[in-house]
N, C-alpha and C positions, 0 to 999 in steps of 0.2 A: 480579306484577309486573315489568316491561321495563325494562332497563337502557338507555341511554346514554350514548354518549360525544362531546360534542363537538367542535369540532375547535380546541377552546381544551387538548384535553386533560382536562378536567372532565366527570366523570363527572354524568349527570344518570338520574331514575327519575321515573316516571308516578305521579302519585296513583290508587290502586286506586279512588277514585268519582269524579272528574273529570277525569281522564285531562290535569290541569294538570301542565307540567314542575316537579320537585322539587328540588334541588341534594342531592346525599348530602354526609352527614359524613364527613370524611377518618379521623374518629377510631375509636374503638372505639366497641360498642354494636348495637344492633341500626338493620337500615335502616329508613328513614323508610317508610311504606306510603302515606301521607295527606297532603296540601299543608296541613292545618290540622286547629282543632280541629273544624269545622263539618262537614267532609268525614269526617272520624271518628265525628262523633255520626250524623250520615246513613247511613253504613254501619252501623254498632250498630242504628240504628233497623230497616232494613231487613232485617238477621238476624235481628232478634228478633221481628218480624212475620211473618218466615217459620217460624220453630219451630213443629213440631207439625202442619205443611202438609205437603200432597204433592208441591209446588212446589220443584223444586231448588235450594240455596242459590246453584251458579254459575248460574241462569237468568237472561237479562236481559230483562225485561219494559219492553215498547215503546208507547207509543201510536199509534194509525195516523196520526196528525200526526206523530210522529218517524219512521216507518216512512217517509211518504210524503216526508218531508224527507231523508233517507239516499238512498232513493231517489234523486231530482234532484239531489243534487248528485254522486252514481256517474254519472248521464247526462252531466253538466257533466265531470265527469272523462274519461269517454269518449270524449264529443266532443272533447274540447281533446289528447288524445292521436293522436283522427283528425287532429287538425288536423297534429299533426308530424310524421305520419306521410306526410300527401300533401303537407307542405313538402318533406320532404324527397326524394321519388319525383320531386316534379317540379324536383331543384335549385336550392330557394330559399339563399339568402344566409344564412350563418353568425347576423348578427345577427337574423334573420328569427326562425331558428332560436332562439337564443336569448331572445327577447320569447318565443316561445310556449314555451319548454319552464320558462321564470320563470311564466308563467301556470299552468301544470298544476301546478305547485310549490303555489302559491298556492290553487289548487283543493284539492288535495291536504290541507296544512296546513288547510283549514276545515274538509274533511271527518272530518280526525283529532280538532278540538277536539269536536265535536258529543256530544253525551250527552243 
């Protein structure tokens, strides 16, 4: 599980099933692994379906459609990064670079949410 710290100082984690950010409790006990009961149930179902098979429990199984979607989003991300590199090389104003960086961050966040 990945733990992140927001700019506000609040620690967050990422749901082990869907990837959604979840806030960590400040109290005692185990850190939350899932954002809710439905994600916990889906993870349990996957674990039990894989029991007794040769598939590694940590394996990620994706449909061809998801693989294509990830490839497309990675291509968009690379193009956005190249746009920033070109603009910086050509001496673009800071406002233009800022807008391009905002677009890059938005694309990265969309890619991060893909499951």
